[in-house]
ZAMARGU-4260 file (C-alpha; in steps of 0.2 Angstrom, whole numbers, plus 5000, padded with zeros to 4 digits):
<rodrens>
0) 5021/4997/5116 | 5035/5004/5105 | 5052/5009/5111 | 5059/5026/5111 | 5060/5026/5092
5) 5049/5032/5077 | 5036/5019/5079 | 5017/5021/5081 | 5009/5024/5097 | 4992/5019/5090
10) 4993/5009/5073 | 4975/5013/5068 | 4974/5032/5071 | 4990/5040/5076 | 5007/5044/5069
15) 5019/5049/5083 | 5027/5066/5080 | 5035/5069/5097 | 5042/5056/5109 | 5045/5055/5127
20) 5060/5065/5132 | 5070/5062/5148 | 5082/5075/5153 | 5094/5074/5167 | 5097/5090/5177
25) 5112/5088/5188 | 5111/5099/5203 | 5127/5102/5213 | 5130/5110/5230 | 5145/5113/5240
30) 5147/5112/5259 | 5158/5105/5273 | 5173/5104/5261 | 5164/5091/5251 | 5152/5090/5236
35) 5136/5081/5233 | 5125/5079/5217 | 5107/5075/5215 | 5099/5069/5198 | 5082/5074/5194
40) 5072/5065/5180 | 5061/5077/5170 | 5048/5068/5159 | 5039/5077/5145 | 5022/5071/5138
45) 5022/5064/5121 | 5010/5070/5107 | 5005/5063/5091 | 4992/5067/5078 | 4981/5059/5064
50) 4983/5065/5051 | 5001/5072/5051 | 4998/5079/5033 | 4982/5081/5024 | 4974/5089/5008
55) 4960/5101/5011 | 4949/5110/4998 | 4947/5129/4997 | 4937/5134/5013 | 4936/5116/5018
60) 4939/5109/5035 | 4950/5095/5042 | 4949/5088/5060 | 4965/5083/5068 | 4965/5070/5082
65) 4978/5072/5095 | 4985/5058/5106 | 4994/5060/5122 | 5006/5049/5133 | 5012/5054/5150
70) 4998/5066/5155 | 4980/5066/5158 | 4978/5084/5152 | 4973/5084/5134 | 4970/5102/5132
75) 4979/5110/5118 | 4982/5127/5110 | 4985/5130/5092 | 4991/5143/5079 | 4994/5144/5061
80) 5012/5148/5056 | 5007/5158/5041 | 4995/5169/5052 | 4978/5174/5046 | 4982/5171/5028
85) 4983/5153/5032 | 4965/5150/5038 | 4959/5148/5055 | 4960/5134/5069 | 4948/5130/5083
90) 4957/5120/5097 | 4943/5123/5111 | 4940/5104/5112 | 4952/5093/5121 | 4963/5082/5110
95) 4955/5089/5094 | 4960/5103/5082 | 4948/5109/5068 | 4957/5118/5054 | 4947/5129/5042
100) 4956/5132/5025 | 4958/5149/5018 | 4951/5154/5000 | 4969/5154/4993 | 4978/5138/4988
105) 4995/5134/4996 | 5004/5124/5010 | 5000/5129/5027 | 5006/5123/5044 | 4996/5121/5060
110) 5006/5121/5076 | 4998/5112/5091 | 5005/5114/5108 | 5001/5104/5124 | 4994/5115/5138
115) 5001/5103/5151 | 5019/5106/5144 | 5021/5121/5132 | 5038/5114/5127 | 5029/5100/5118
120) 5021/5104/5101 | 5019/5096/5084 | 5016/5103/5067 | 5003/5097/5054 | 5006/5101/5036
125) 4990/5105/5026 | 4990/5107/5007 | 4975/5118/5002 | 4970/5115/4984 | 4955/5120/4972
130) 4950/5102/4971 | 4952/5088/4983 | 4950/5070/4978 | 4935/5059/4983 | 4928/5042/4981
135) 4911/5038/4974 | 4902/5022/4971 | 4902/5015/4953 | 4885/5016/4944 | 4883/4997/4944
140) 4888/4984/4957 | 4901/4970/4952 | 4893/4954/4946 | 4902/4945/4959 | 4909/4951/4976
145) 4928/4946/4976 | 4941/4948/4990 | 4959/4946/4993 | 4966/4936/4978 | 4958/4941/4962
150) 4966/4951/4948 | 4961/4967/4938 | 4969/4971/4922 | 4966/4986/4911 | 4962/4981/4893
155) 4967/4991/4877 | 4949/4997/4875 | 4949/5005/4892 | 4939/4992/4901 | 4945/4982/4915
160) 4945/4963/4916 | 4942/4956/4934 | 4945/4937/4936 | 4945/4924/4950 | 4948/4927/4968
165) 4937/4922/4983 | 4919/4924/4983 | 4910/4936/4996 | 4893/4927/4994 | 4900/4909/4995
170) 4910/4909/5010 | 4927/4912/5001 | 4925/4899/4988 | 4938/4901/4974 | 4931/4907/4958
175) 4933/4903/4940 | 4921/4917/4934 | 4927/4934/4927 | 4919/4951/4923 | 4923/4967/4914
180) 4920/4984/4920 | 4915/4997/4907 | 4920/5015/4913 | 4909/5023/4900 | 4893/5015/4907
185) 4900/5012/4925 | 4893/4994/4924 | 4900/4977/4927 | 4896/4963/4914 | 4900/4945/4915
190) 4912/4938/4902 | 4919/4920/4899 | 4924/4909/4913 | 4942/4903/4916 | 4946/4885/4914
195) 4952/4884/4932 | 4946/4893/4948 | 4961/4903/4953 | 4966/4913/4969 | 4983/4922/4970
200) 4986/4921/4951 | 4993/4934/4939 | 4985/4942/4924 | 4996/4953/4913 | 4991/4962/4897
205) 5001/4956/4882 | 5006/4967/4867 | 4993/4959/4856 | 4979/4965/4868 | 4976/4947/4875
210) 4978/4944/4894 | 4990/4930/4901 | 4982/4922/4916 | 4995/4910/4925 | 4996/4900/4941
215) 4988/4903/4957 | 4980/4891/4969 | 4964/4881/4968 | 4950/4879/4981 | 4961/4867/4991
220) 4976/4878/4991 | 4986/4868/4979 | 4997/4878/4967 | 4992/4878/4949 | 5004/4876/4934
225) 4991/4879/4921 | 4989/4895/4911 | 4976/4903/4899 | 4974/4917/4887 | 4959/4929/4888
230) 4954/4937/4871 | 4944/4953/4874 | 4937/4953/4856 | 4927/4937/4860 | 4927/4936/4879
235) 4934/4919/4881 | 4948/4910/4889 | 4959/4897/4880 | 4970/4885/4889 | 4989/4885/4886
240) 5003/4874/4889 | 5008/4873/4908 | 5022/4883/4917 | 5038/4874/4922 | 5033/4876/4940
245) 5016/4877/4949 | 5016/4894/4958 | 5005/4906/4967 | 5008/4923/4974 | 5022/4925/4961
250) 5024/4940/4950 | 5022/4942/4931 | 5030/4957/4922 | 5029/4962/4904 | 5047/4965/4897
255) 5052/4977/4884 | 5054/4962/4872 | 5036/4957/4873 | 5040/4942/4884 | 5033/4939/4902
260) 5044/4936/4917 | 5036/4925/4930 | 5046/4924/4946 | 5046/4917/4963 | 5030/4912/4972
265) 5025/4897/4983 | 5017/4880/4984 | 5009/4869/4997 | 5003/4873/5015 | 5009/4868/5032
270) 5024/4857/5033 | 5024/4856/5014 | 5025/4875/5011 | 5039/4880/4999 | 5044/4897/4992
275) 5053/4897/4975 | 5068/4905/4969 | 5065/4900/4951 | 5059/4910/4936 | 5052/4907/4919
280) 5048/4917/4903 | 5032/4916/4893 | 5034/4920/4874 | 5018/4926/4866 | 5025/4921/4849
285) 5026/4903/4853 | 5014/4902/4869 | 5028/4892/4878 | 5035/4894/4895 | 5054/4892/4897
290) 5065/4893/4912 | 5077/4908/4915 | 5090/4912/4928 | 5086/4909/4947 | 5082/4923/4959
295) 5096/4927/4972 | 5083/4923/4986 | 5066/4913/4987 | 5052/4925/4987 | 5033/4925/4989
300) 5021/4940/4989 | 5036/4951/4983 | 5035/4964/4970 | 5042/4966/4953 | 5043/4983/4944
305) 5050/4987/4927 | 5063/5001/4928 | 5065/5015/4915 | 5080/5005/4907 | 5070/4989/4905
310) 5077/4980/4919 | 5066/4973/4933 | 5067/4977/4952 | 5061/4963/4964 | 5059/4968/4982
315) 5056/4959/4998 | 5043/4945/5000 | 5042/4931/5013 | 5054/4917/5013 | 5050/4899/5019
320) 5042/4906/5034 | 5027/4917/5028 | 5028/4928/5043 | 5046/4934/5038 | 5047/4949/5027
325) 5064/4951/5018 | 5074/4967/5016 | 5084/4960/5001 | 5081/4966/4983 | 5088/4961/4966
330) 5087/4966/4948 | 5083/4955/4933 | 5092/4959/4917 | 5082/4953/4901 | 5098/4954/4890
335) 5107/4941/4901 | 5093/4932/4909 | 5101/4934/4926 | 5096/4941/4943 | 5109/4951/4953
340) 5107/4957/4971 | 5106/4976/4973 | 5105/4986/4989 | 5093/4981/5003 | 5078/4990/5010
345) 5078/4997/5028 | 5062/4988/5032 | 5057/4970/5030 | 5042/4969/5018 | 5030/4957/5010
350) 5012/4960/5004 | 5019/4978/5000 | 5019/4989/4985 | 5032/4996/4973 | 5028/5010/4961
355) 5038/5018/4947 | 5039/5037/4949 | 5040/5049/4934 | 5058/5053/4940 | 5063/5035/4937
360) 5064/5031/4956 | 5053/5017/4964 | 5042/5021/4979 | 5040/5006/4992 | 5026/5006/5004
365) 5018/4994/5016 | 5026/4980/5026 | 5024/4963/5034 | 5031/4963/5052 | 5021/4955/5065
370) 5029/4966/5078 | 5021/4981/5070 | 5036/4991/5068 | 5040/5000/5052 | 5023/4998/5043
375) 5021/5016/5040 | 5038/5019/5033 | 5041/5021/5015 | 5057/5021/5005 | 5064/5026/4988
380) 5075/5015/4976 | 5087/5024/4965 | 5092/5013/4950 | 5107/5025/4946 | 5116/5019/4962
385) 5106/5003/4967 | 5101/5010/4984 | 5086/5013/4995 | 5084/5028/5005 | 5070/5034/5017
390) 5056/5046/5012 | 5041/5053/5022 | 5031/5041/5033 | 5013/5036/5028 | 4999/5043/5040
395) 4994/5025/5044 | 5002/5008/5045 | 4997/4998/5030 | 4999/4979/5026 | 4992/4973/5009
400) 4987/4990/5003 | 4986/4996/4984 | 4996/5009/4976 | 4992/5018/4960 | 5002/5030/4950
405) 4991/5045/4945 | 4993/5056/4929 | 5000/5070/4939 | 5014/5060/4946 | 5007/5057/4963
410) 5004/5040/4970 | 4987/5035/4978 | 4989/5023/4992 | 4972/5014/4998 | 4967/5003/5012
415) 4977/4988/5018 | 4977/4981/5036 | 4982/4992/5050 | 4985/4986/5067 | 4979/4982/5085
420) 4983/4971/5099 | 5000/4967/5092 | 4994/4959/5076 | 4987/4966/5060 | 4968/4965/5063
425) 4959/4980/5056 | 4955/4983/5038 | 4956/5002/5033 | 4945/5013/5022 | 4958/5028/5023
430) 4968/5034/5008 | 4983/5045/5006 | 4993/5053/4992 | 5012/5053/4990 | 5019/5069/4983
435) 5036/5065/4975 | 5040/5084/4975 | 5039/5086/4994 | 5042/5067/4999 | 5027/5068/5010
440) 5011/5058/5011 | 4995/5068/5013 | 4978/5061/5019 | 4964/5062/5006 | 4946/5057/5007
445) 4941/5040/5014 | 4935/5026/5003 | 4917/5020/5005 | 4922/5003/5011 | 4936/4995/5021
450) 4948/4986/5009 | 4963/4976/5009 | 4970/4964/4996 | 4959/4975/4984 | 4964/4981/4966
455) 4966/4999/4961 | 4967/5002/4943 | 4971/5019/4934 | 4958/5022/4920 | 4961/5031/4904
460) 4951/5046/4910 | 4963/5048/4926 | 4950/5041/4938 | 4955/5025/4948 | 4944/5010/4949
465) 4945/5001/4967 | 4937/4984/4967 | 4937/4969/4979 | 4941/4969/4997 | 4940/4959/5014
470) 4922/4955/5020 | 4917/4969/5032 | 4912/4962/5049 | 4894/4966/5055 | 4888/4970/5037
475) 4875/4960/5027 | 4881/4946/5016 | 4886/4954/4999 | 4888/4971/5007 | 4906/4973/5000
480) 4901/4969/4982 | 4902/4988/4979 | 4916/4996/4970 | 4923/5014/4971 | 4929/5027/4959
485) 4943/5039/4965 | 4940/5056/4957 | 4957/5066/4958
</rodrens>
């Protein structure tokens, strides 16, 4: 149970908006020349809702679930701050409010009040728009169901290369196969096979249109130093010279000079598990890897984001204990080849996301924290002063989600693990949009499948391809071969 702070009461479904409030009323009385005092503890119930913010189509409906702590009376009343111009609300059902949007676009506020204690209420912000995003299945199924550790890379021709990962059909066997998604036909087609099966590798598009595939781990969990190039023109992979360090769960970042920065990562399992602070550069002109400066901290499953000035922000990741997310961050300067510490995040993070916004700031979402605190919190990094600051909370705790910047400047956050029983256990099919203008996250349509460790790639037409996921329990083998398209 979280303490009296802004943590989740229910990780899977609810975001707390009101907390238990204890007030002390001191009652004094006089008599017999002396004084006495009596302390009365007044405890108010707590309310929370899912969602706390949502997008709704013109004339559409949104059901808000309300959770209570401290009372068995779950009856509510509700009103719309904007009056009849803001639509209508039905709160006749206990612990549930149904909002019906008006025919006019705008931002409206539904106020929900506890009948048990009318002093306790919460407000749900609802953005009514002419078009609300939705997820639809792709026309064709992926050639191979993949989960957790594959890559997806947008090619210059608008197609998407999907490579490696664990196999849904073969009990998680690590794959060397690859396929290409064609957005024109909506079909997946097999392409050349990699020279090594790979999981937790990187695949980065080079300026010449080829894709650099590097590192990862093999079927035994051993880290790979091998690398290869994918040529979209002929659909084949060609082996390269090896990296200086075998690494998996590292980052690969295309720099402004055309080189690729490969940083951090880990090797080994159990007592031999090691996280690296080393980095190296791949030069497409020579096809050779060379070392560069070391990171200020060893990092695995961290993030690396190119800033508008060409520097690279690296955040979080675990240290030599994979259960420990870090708050530290640093910046790589390609001109000097050195890493320098910058401001720290408020929340320890690994398996999280960082997304460059159109205003130059970086959105940070998701967290690794086995105590399940802070997984809904988001932050913004400001490169002008090197600091992180809080922004709105997500509607759901997310570990290992995907974040995709959209053409309109918003960011689509999909899936990830949410929580239950004190550890991350539930995959999630929910999605939400971050609006930089308001600093808020708004729930949007659900995906058709639960997903974490998936990939979500913005396509040239503004839609988003979502592919790969965790195996969904209780479903037939191969059930999760399906891919989704998000239509904004």
